[in-house]
C-alpha positions in Angstrom: 82.0 109.5 102.5 85.0 108.2 104.5 87.2 110.5 106.7 89.4 108.2 108.1 91.3 105.4 106.3 94.9 103.6 107.0 98.2 103.0 105.1 99.1 99.7 104.3 102.2 100.1 102.7 105.3 102.6 102.2 106.6 101.5 98.6 109.9 103.4 96.9 112.2 102.9 93.6 114.6 104.5 92.8 114.1 104.9 88.6 110.8 105.8 87.4 108.5 103.6 85.6 109.2 100.8 87.8 107.3 99.0 90.2 108.0 100.1 93.7 109.2 97.6 96.5 107.7 98.1 100.0 109.7 99.7 103.3 109.0 99.6 106.5 108.8 103.2 106.9 109.0 106.6 104.7 110.8 109.7 105.7 108.8 112.5 103.8 110.2 115.6 103.2 108.6 118.9 103.3 108.0 120.3 99.5 109.8 117.3 98.2 108.6 113.9 98.5 109.6 110.7 100.2 113.5 110.7 100.7 115.2 108.5 98.2 112.3 108.3 95.7 112.2 108.6 92.0 109.1 110.7 91.9 110.5 113.2 94.9 111.2 116.5 94.0 110.0 120.2 93.6 106.5 119.6 91.8 103.3 118.6 92.2 103.3 114.9 92.0 105.6 114.5 95.1 103.7 111.3 96.6 101.7 108.9 94.6 98.7 106.9 96.4 96.3 104.0 95.5 94.0 102.2 97.4 93.6 99.1 98.0 90.0 99.0 96.8 91.8 99.6 93.1 93.8 96.7 93.3 90.8 94.6 94.5 89.3 95.8 91.2 92.0 94.4 89.2 91.8 91.3 90.7 88.2 90.9 90.2 89.2 91.5 86.5 91.5 88.3 86.7 94.7 89.9 87.1 96.7 87.5 89.6 99.5 88.3 92.1 99.2 91.5 92.3 101.7 93.6 95.4 101.6 96.8 96.7 103.7 98.8 94.9 103.3 97.1 91.5 101.2 100.4 90.4 104.6 102.5 91.3 102.4 104.4 94.3 104.2 105.3 97.1 101.4 104.9 99.7 99.2 101.6 99.3 95.4 103.1 101.6 92.9 101.5 102.7 89.2 102.9 103.7 88.9 106.3 101.7 88.2 106.4 97.6 90.9 108.4 97.1 89.9 109.5 93.7 86.8 111.3 94.6 88.8 113.6 96.8 88.7 117.1 95.4 92.0 118.8 94.5 92.9 120.9 97.3 92.0 118.4 99.8 94.6 117.9 103.1 95.2 115.0 104.4 97.2 114.2 107.7 99.2 110.6 106.6 101.1 109.3 109.9 103.4 112.4 110.8 102.9 114.3 107.4 100.7 117.3 106.2 99.7 116.4 102.4 97.6 118.2 99.8 95.7 116.6 97.4 97.3 117.9 93.6 96.3 115.6 91.0 93.7 113.1 90.5 94.8 110.2 87.8 97.5 111.3 85.2 98.3 109.9 81.8 100.3 106.9 81.3 103.3 107.1 78.9 103.7 104.6 76.5 105.6 101.6 77.0 105.2 101.9 81.2 106.5 98.6 83.0 104.1 98.3 85.4 100.7 98.0 82.3 103.5 95.5 80.6 103.9 93.3 83.5 100.6 93.8 85.2 98.5 94.0 81.6 96.5 97.0 82.7 97.2 99.8 85.0 94.4 101.8 87.6 96.6 104.8 88.3 95.4 106.8 85.1 91.9 107.3 86.7 92.1 106.0 90.3 95.5 107.0 91.5 96.1 110.7 93.4 99.0 112.9 93.8 100.0 115.1 96.6 102.8 117.5 97.6 104.2 117.0 101.4 103.3 120.3 103.4 104.6 119.0 106.5 107.4 116.1 106.4 107.7 113.7 108.9 107.6 109.6 108.9 104.5 107.2 108.0 104.6 103.8 108.4 102.5 100.8 107.7 98.9 101.0 109.9 99.3 105.1 110.1 96.0 106.8 110.2 94.9 108.9 107.3 92.7 111.5 108.1 90.9 113.8 105.5 90.8 116.9 106.9 
């Protein structure tokens, strides 16, 4: 399994259930998540991550025009098959330390993403983390599986 990956984008939205927009850097707050993001808070799904590999699968199914943030992921990654990481895995992402808390999720009905995109990969391939140590994460930062 690849132990090193890369951050492609940091994405944010002020409301839940909508496509997120890329930002130049994310400020991740310990035990809270991405500052300014609707999903941040004192719970186990503070940060969502999805690999570009999952985007590529969707494009192979004929879905065009996908952009990072379309699946409401906070961090778009490359190089690590995220959904193969066991819950409890620690990830060093930029200046932060995060712990995998959940693999996949149930999509709520009427999800804007599946309406706009036609299908969503988050339920099977997206992962969630909590922020153990806060800091800044920028596109291009290294992700290290500890």
